[in-house]
N, C-alpha and C positions, 0 to 999 in steps of 0.2 A: 399804464406804460410802466414797466419795471426797468430802471436804468441800471445797467451792468457795465463794470469795467473789468476788462481782461488784461492782466499784467503778466506777459510771458515773453522771454527773449528768444524762444524758438519758434519760429514761424509756422512750423508744421503743427505744433500743439496749439498755438493761437487759433490758426485756421481750423483745427479739429473742434476746439471750445466753441468757436462761432458756429460751426456746423451743428453741433449738438444743441445749442441754444435755439437754433432755427427749427430743428426737429422737434424740440420740446414745444416750441411756440406753435407749430403747425399741429401737433398731436393734442394739446391741451388748451388751446385758445388763449395763451398768455402772450402778450405783446412785449418784446424787449427793444429797447434802445442800447445798442451796444458800442462802446468806445475801448479802442485797443491801445496799450501802451506796451513798448519794447523793452522797458526795464523799470526797476523800482524807483529811480531817480526821475523818470519822466513823469510818473503819476503824483510824486510828492512835491514836485517843483510847482509852485503856485497852485496846490491843491485846492480844488473846490469840493465842498462837503454836498455834493449833488447826486451821489450814487446811492442805490439801494443795496447792491451786491457787488463785491469786488472778488473776482477770480484771480488768486495771487499765486505765481510760481515762487518758490523759495530761493532756489539757486540760480541766481543771475549775475551778470558780469559786474556792473558798476555798483548798484545797490541791491543787497539780498532782499527778499520778500518779508523777512522778520523785521529788519530795520525800517522798510518802508511802512509796514504796518504799525510799528511803535509810533513813527512820525505821524501817520494818518490818525491814530487813536488820540493824539494830543489835541486835535481839533475837530474830531468827529467821532463821537462815542456810540453812534447809532448804526452806522454801516454794517452790513453783515459781511464777514471776511471768511472765504473758503479757500483754504491752501490747496495748490496743485503741486504734488511733490513726489519724488522718488526717494526721499529720506524721511521715513516716518519718525526718526529719533528726535525731530524738532518739536515733537507734539507738545511736550510740557511747556516750552517757551512759547509756543503758539497759543496755547491757552491763556497765558499772561496778557496777551493782547486781545483776548476776547474772539479768538477765531471759533467759528461755529462748527467747522468739520475739515477734514482732510480727504482729498481725492488722490489716490495713488497712481503714479504712472507705471506702465502704459495705461492710459485712461480708458475705461469701458463705459459705454453709454449707460447701461443699467445702473452702475454705481453713481455716475454722474447725475443721472435723472432722479435718483432717490435722494441724493444729497441736495439737489436744487429744489426738489418738492419740499424738503424739510425747512429750507431757507425761505421759501415762499409762505409756507404755513406760518413761521416765525414773524415774518413781515406783517401778515394779516393780524396776528394777535396784539401786535404793538403799534399797529397802524394808527396814527393820529395826525393831528395838524402840526406840520413843521414849517419854520420859515428860515430863509437863508439870509445872514447878514454879512457884510463886509467887515473884516477885523483886520488888524496889522499882520501882514504877511499871507493873506488869503481870504478864504471865506469860511463861514461856520454855520452849521445847520442847528436850529434850536426847537425843542420840543414846546410847542405853545402851552401845553399842561404844566410845564416846569417854571414858566414866566409868572412871577407874582404881580408886578407892575412894571410900567414903562414910563420914564420921565424924559422930557426934552428940555434942553438948554440951549438956546439959539439953534444951531444946526447939528448938535450933538445929541444923540439919544443914549440913555443909560437903561438897560435892561437888568432888573432885579430878578434873578432867579432864585430857585431854592437853595442853591449853593454858592453862587457868585454874582458879581456885577460886571457886566460887560458894556464898554462904550463903543459906539460906532457913529458914523455919520448918516444922516437921513432925516426924513420929515415924519411928524407924528401922523399926518393924513395917510401917508403910504402904509404905515405899520398899522394904523386903525383899519384900513381896507383889507390888509392881509389876514388880520385876526378877526374879521367880521363872522359872526356865528359861532365863535369860540368862547362866549360868555365874558367879554371884555367890555367895559364901560369907561368913557372918558369923563372923569369926574371933574376935571378942570381943563383949561386950555393946554396945560403942560404935563398932563398925567393920565395915563390909560391904566385901569386896574383890572386884574382877574377876579371876578366875582367869587370864585370859590375859595379865594384866600381872605376875603373880607371877614374880620372877627366881629366888628361892631361898627355902628355909626353913632358917633358922639358929637352932637350938634352940627357944626360945619366941618367936621373931619370924620375920616373912616380910619379904622385901626386894621393894619395887616402886620401881625406880630407886633414887633416893637416900633414899628413905623407909624407915624400919623400923617396922613394925607389930606390937604386941603380940598374941600368940595365947594366949588363956586355957587354963588347964590343962583345963578341961571340954570345950573344943572342939578340943584339938590333934589327937586321932585323927581327928576328923571332917574337920579341915583336910587332914590328910595323904591321907585317902581322896578327898576331893574333888579334891584336885590330881592325884592318880594317875588318877582317872576321867577328868579333863579331858585330861590328857596323852594318855591312851589313845584318847580320842575324836578328837583332832586329829592322831594318828599320831606322837606323840614318843616 
């Protein structure tokens, strides 16, 4: 299921895009879940990082598509954005927000389907496990492969990624379930580590970069076994 958002203030174009998606779905066997927004401010208000593709008009009444895309990029680096526009002069600014393509109005199905096919191929290339977490002001999607380890303090979770630390509310059990099958191991009651980033095991500690994380006595053998299994699976 590919989740698509249409952001278009002209009902005729919004209906046309929905129809094109339905045609593509019928012809290619791709299933879409479609959500429609009538302006840029509608999608950015309480934005949830849950879409795979956004079809974004540029010229809208209350918030233009460029501004909306900039707001979205601040909390969702992964979503594919395709601009729908009659103004190709926005191209340079659009690439700054990581727009994948431009579809010019009036929209022709051939151009639309070719652009959509490229977007779907791109999704397949970078497809991985993503989790969605609640953050202040909305929700955010995280690539599991970018998470080094997760710690819990009471009901606060801290995600240590390759680039930042992100705090949110939640339970370790729920995150452990979401990341099942992604080479994570719970080395102690309060810490879940990504095995790919473990540099060494030193007594009752593991090293992940400059961080030293405690391994509980009850989980030490399981940690060693998990590391050995992971290294064998990747040919180390």
